[in-house]
N, C-alpha and C positions, 0 to 999 in steps of 0.2 A: 504495499499499499504504501508507505512510505518513496520507494522508489520511481513508484509512478507519480506521484505528486511532484518529487524532485525532478524528473522529466519536464512534465508541465511547466516548471517555474522556468526550467532552461529554456525550452521551445520560448513561451512568452518574451524571455530576455532576448534572444536572439533576435525573434521577429522585432522587438524596438530597437536593437543596436541596428540591424537591416534597413528601417525605415528611415533611420536617423542618417546612416551614411549615404543614402540615396538622395536624401534630402541636401544635406551638406555638398555632396560630390557633383550635384548638376551645374553644368555652366551656364550662367546667364548670358543670354543673347545682348548684345551691346545696343541693337537697336531697343532695346526696355530701358535704357537708362532714365529718359525723360520720366518714365511710369515711377520709378523707384523715387522720383526726385521731387514728383508729385506727391506723393505718399505722405511725405515727411512732414511733421508739424511746424519745422521753419517754413515750408514754402507757404502753407494756409496762415501763417501769421505775417508774412512779408509784404510790403507794397506790388504794387504791379511790375515797377519798374527792377525789383529786385528778383521777383519772380519769372521775369525776361532773363536775366543775368542768369539765373540758377539753370534755368531750360537752358540756355547758350550754351552755357560749360559743360551739361551733360550730354547734349548734341554733338560737341565739338569732340567727344570722344570716342565718337561712332566712325568706324574705318569706312570709306566708301570703296 
């Protein structure tokens, strides 16, 4: 009985580690950089000129 419970616990732990690894190792597409900036709290609190500058900096990192 204890061995079965231990195996279930190990399986759940491995599932958690696998999910974490897949999410952590996923490559972000550079085209999506402006969306990351838009989701930032500083972007929402900034004025229009600052927002444009923040988006321009994010877009300038995209290779064409």
